[in-house]
C-alpha positions in Angstrom: 22.9 -2.4 -21.5 19.8 -3.7 -19.7 20.6 -3.7 -16.0 17.2 -5.3 -15.2 17.6 -8.3 -17.5 17.8 -10.8 -14.6 15.4 -9.1 -12.3 12.0 -10.3 -10.9 9.2 -8.2 -9.6 5.8 -8.9 -8.0 2.9 -6.5 -8.2 -0.3 -6.9 -6.2 -3.5 -5.6 -7.7 -1.9 -5.9 -11.1 -5.0 -6.6 -13.2 -6.1 -2.9 -13.5 -5.3 0.7 -12.8 -2.0 1.6 -11.3 -0.8 -2.0 -10.9 -1.5 -2.8 -14.5 0.4 0.3 -15.7 3.3 -0.4 -13.4 3.5 -4.0 -14.8 3.8 -2.5 -18.3 6.4 0.0 -17.3 8.6 -2.6 -15.6 8.4 -4.8 -18.7 9.5 -1.8 -20.7 12.4 -1.3 -18.3 13.5 -4.8 -19.2 12.5 -6.9 -16.1 12.9 -10.6 -16.9 9.9 -11.8 -14.8 6.9 -9.9 -13.5 4.5 -11.8 -11.2 0.9 -10.4 -11.5 -0.7 -11.0 -8.1 -4.4 -10.6 -8.5 -7.5 -11.7 -6.5 -8.3 -14.5 -8.9 -6.4 -16.5 -11.4 -8.9 -15.4 -14.1 -8.1 -11.7 -13.5 -4.4 -12.4 -13.5 -4.5 -14.4 -16.8 -6.6 -11.7 -18.5 -4.1 -9.1 -17.4 -1.2 -11.2 -18.6 -2.7 -11.6 -22.1 -3.4 -7.9 -22.5 -0.1 -6.8 -21.1 1.9 -9.2 -23.3 0.1 -7.8 -26.4 0.8 -4.3 -25.2 4.5 -4.6 -24.5 5.3 -7.0 -27.3 6.8 -9.7 -25.1 5.6 -11.9 -22.2 7.7 -11.7 -19.0 4.6 -12.3 -17.0 3.6 -15.0 -14.4 0.4 -15.1 -12.5 -0.4 -15.6 -8.8 -3.9 -15.7 -7.2 -4.0 -13.9 -3.8 -6.6 -11.9 -1.9 -4.4 -9.6 0.1 -7.3 -8.8 2.4 -7.0 -12.4 3.7 -4.3 -13.7 5.9 -5.1 -17.3 4.8 -4.9 -16.4 1.1 -1.7 -14.3 1.6 0.0 -17.2 3.5 -1.0 -19.5 0.7 0.4 -17.1 -1.9 3.7 -16.9 0.0 3.9 -20.7 0.2 3.4 -20.8 -3.6 6.1 -18.3 -4.2 8.4 -20.3 -1.9 7.6 -23.4 -3.9 8.5 -21.6 -7.2 11.7 -20.4 -5.7 12.2 -17.1 -7.7 14.1 -14.5 -5.7 12.5 -11.1 -6.0 14.2 -7.7 -6.7 11.1 -5.5 -6.5 7.9 -5.9 -4.6 5.1 -3.4 -5.4 2.3 -3.6 -2.8 -0.3 -1.7 -4.7 -3.6 -3.4 -4.0 -6.2 -1.4 -2.0 -9.6 0.2 -1.9 -11.7 3.0 -0.4 -14.8 1.7 1.3 -18.2 3.2 1.4 -19.7 4.2 4.8 -20.9 0.7 5.6 -18.5 -1.4 7.6 -17.3 -4.5 5.8 -14.8 -7.0 7.1 -12.4 -9.5 5.8 -12.8 -13.3 6.4 -10.6 -12.9 9.5 -12.5 -10.0 10.9 -10.5 -7.0 9.9 -12.0 -3.8 8.4 -11.8 -4.5 4.6 -10.0 -1.4 3.3 -7.3 -1.7 6.0 -7.0 -5.4 5.4 -6.6 -5.0 1.6 -4.0 -2.2 2.0 -1.9 -3.5 4.8 -2.7 -7.0 6.3 -1.8 -9.3 3.3 1.0 -7.1 2.2 2.6 -7.4 5.7 2.2 -11.2 5.7 3.6 -11.6 2.2 6.6 -9.4 2.9 7.5 -11.1 6.2 7.1 -14.6 4.8 9.3 -13.8 1.8 12.0 -12.3 4.0 11.9 -15.4 6.3 12.3 -17.6 3.2 15.2 -15.5 1.9 13.3 -14.8 -1.3 14.1 -11.1 -1.5 17.5 -10.5 -3.1 20.0 -8.3 -1.3 18.8 -4.7 -1.4 15.5 -5.6 -3.0 13.1 -2.7 -3.1 9.6 -2.8 -1.5 7.2 -0.1 -2.4 3.8 0.0 -0.6 1.1 2.3 -1.8 0.6 5.4 0.2 -1.6 8.4 -0.2 -1.7 12.2 0.3 -4.7 11.4 2.6 -2.2 10.3 5.3 -0.7 13.8 5.4 -3.9 15.2 6.9 -3.6 18.4 4.8 -6.1 17.9 2.0 -9.2 20.1 1.3 -12.0 19.4 3.8 -14.5 18.6 1.0 -12.6 15.3 0.4 -13.3 14.2 3.9 -9.9 12.5 4.2 -9.4 12.7 7.9 -7.3 10.7 10.4 -8.6 9.1 13.5 -7.4 10.7 16.8 -4.9 8.0 17.9 -2.9 8.7 14.7 -1.7 12.1 15.8 -2.4 12.4 19.6 -4.4 11.0 22.5 -7.2 8.6 21.7 -10.6 8.4 23.1 -12.4 6.9 20.0 -10.7 3.5 20.0 -9.2 3.2 23.5 -6.6 5.2 25.4 -3.8 2.6 25.0 -2.0 3.0 21.7 -1.8 -0.7 20.7 -5.4 -1.2 22.0 -6.6 1.7 19.8 -4.8 0.3 16.8 -6.2 -3.2 17.3 -9.7 -1.9 17.8 -9.3 0.2 14.6 -8.0 -2.7 12.5 -10.8 -5.0 13.7 -13.5 -2.3 13.1 -14.7 -2.6 16.7 -16.4 0.8 16.6 -18.9 0.7 13.7 -20.6 3.7 15.1 -17.6 5.9 14.2 -16.9 4.3 10.8 -16.3 6.5 7.8 -14.9 4.9 4.7 -12.6 7.8 3.8 -11.3 8.2 7.4 -10.5 4.5 7.5 -8.7 4.8 4.1 -6.7 7.8 5.2 -5.6 6.1 8.5 -4.8 2.8 6.7 -2.5 4.7 4.4 -0.8 6.2 7.4 -0.2 2.6 8.7 1.5 2.0 5.3 3.9 4.8 6.1 4.5 3.5 9.6 5.0 0.0 8.2 7.7 0.9 5.7 9.6 2.9 8.2 9.5 -0.1 10.7 10.4 -2.5 7.9 13.5 -0.4 6.9 14.6 -0.1 10.5 14.3 -3.9 11.1 15.5 -5.2 7.8 17.4 -2.3 6.3 20.5 -4.4 5.7 18.5 -6.7 3.5 15.9 -4.6 1.8 14.8 -1.1 1.1 11.2 -0.2 1.9 9.3 2.9 0.9 5.8 4.3 1.0 4.9 6.0 -2.3 1.7 7.8 -3.2 0.6 7.5 -6.8 -1.1 10.9 -6.3 -4.7 11.6 -7.3 -5.6 9.1 -10.0 -9.4 9.3 -10.5 -9.2 7.0 -13.5 -8.6 3.9 -11.3 -11.2 1.8 -9.6 -10.0 2.7 -6.1 -13.1 4.8 -5.3 -15.6 2.5 -6.8 -17.3 1.8 -3.4 -17.8 5.4 -2.2 -21.3 6.8 -2.2 -23.2 10.1 -2.2 -21.4 13.4 -2.8 -18.0 11.7 -2.6 -18.9 9.3 -5.4 -20.0 12.2 -7.5 -16.8 14.1 -6.7 -14.4 11.2 -7.3 -16.0 9.6 -10.3 -17.7 12.5 -12.2 -16.2 15.8 -11.3 -12.5 15.1 -10.7 -11.8 13.0 -13.8 -13.1 15.8 -15.9 -11.8 19.0 -14.3 -9.3 17.6 -11.8 -6.3 18.0 -14.1 -6.4 21.7 -14.7 -7.2 22.2 -11.0 -4.1 20.2 -10.0 -6.2 17.5 -8.4 -5.9 14.6 -10.9 -3.3 13.1 -13.1 -3.1 10.2 -15.6 -2.9 6.7 -14.2 0.4 6.1 -16.1 2.0 9.0 -14.3 0.9 7.7 -10.9 2.3 4.2 -11.7 5.6 5.9 -12.8 6.0 7.2 -9.3 6.1 3.6 -8.1 8.5 2.6 -10.8 10.8 5.5 -10.4 11.4 4.5 -6.8 11.8 0.8 -7.6 14.4 1.7 -10.3 16.3 4.2 -8.2 19.8 3.1 -8.9 21.1 6.5 -7.8 19.6 6.1 -4.4 17.8 9.4 -4.4 15.0 8.0 -2.2 15.8 7.3 1.4 15.1 3.9 2.9 12.0 3.9 5.2 10.6 7.2 4.1 7.3 8.2 2.6 7.0 10.1 -0.7 3.9 11.9 -1.8 3.1 15.1 -3.7 4.2 18.3 -2.0 2.2 19.5 1.1 -1.4 20.2 0.3 -1.0 19.0 -3.2 -2.3 15.9 -5.0 -0.1 15.8 -8.1 3.4 16.8 -9.1 6.9 15.6 -8.3 7.5 13.3 -5.4 8.3 15.0 -2.2 9.7 13.4 1.0 7.1 13.8 3.8 8.3 15.2 7.1 5.0 15.6 9.0 5.7 14.5 12.6 2.8 11.9 12.7 4.3 10.0 9.9 7.8 10.0 11.4 6.6 9.0 15.0 8.9 6.0 15.8 6.8 4.9 18.8 3.7 4.7 16.5 5.7 3.0 13.8 6.9 0.3 16.2 3.5 -0.1 17.8 1.9 -0.6 14.4 4.5 -3.3 13.5 3.9 -5.1 16.8 0.1 -5.1 16.5 0.3 -6.3 12.9 2.7 -9.1 14.0 0.4 -10.1 16.8 -2.8 -10.1 14.8 -1.4 -11.8 11.7 0.6 -14.5 13.5 3.9 -13.3 12.2 5.3 -12.4 15.6 4.9 -13.3 19.3 2.6 -11.0 21.4 4.3 -8.2 23.3 3.3 -5.7 26.0 1.1 -2.8 24.9 2.5 0.7 24.6 0.7 3.4 26.6 -0.5 6.2 24.4 0.6 8.7 27.0 4.2 7.8 26.1 3.8 9.6 22.8 1.1 12.2 23.3 
């Protein structure tokens, strides 16, 4: 019996890589409707055609949204509300790794952070407000082993200081530091891989706060797809990192335990979305085992990912900056350091 025959899913970044593979796998799992949310309608329509040919049926709808943009994400949410389809699965997969040149979204947020977190937050909150997420719907936001702060130094996947302790780089107040980070106010300390790693930590904080606030309605998880060098996520990196990510790792990463096929990375997402046995805990982050980039999913227990004060501060700042919440008092960093 197909238990997914009446279910609807939405996937951001569905036109290529992990999102594309997940869209195929959810169709194979019997989902009735899969909304392909892509930056342009043209990209979404091309993905729809290719996916329908691949899976042998067409459960796909398209949605144009640039998740780095609050305006575009609000518009996409409004369109989904107009359509009225209730969602059972929300895969917030879109994202990117920047090069070492600061780039910002149209509303002035650092671009890799905006594409990973900003629009995904807006979409999720607006859909919850409109009661368009079915009871116990599952939300998976893309994480990364980079947020664990335990990867080899040559990958340069470091976290900024406010993520784990006292901050000097972005300000000594926690919410002030987070706001300055999101807005890219310190271009002199900008490193694309550091921003990416810290943005993925925000994803973990976000899903934990989401589960705490809306756990009776939805289940939220951060899930890393592992190291997938066959995707376009690293297309913007330069220098040695570009050589490492696009030339070396795709060829020798598998035997070294540092790369796995895109389809397996997407399966991590899908396994959590289809977890009828409730093996995965609401609000938790799942990646490879400590210091690993591939392999079975492992529940992360590093203190900086489980820090409730930082989780709540991240949620408050996102609400304030995206217009999804009223401003509140800042949290002194000394309260958590």
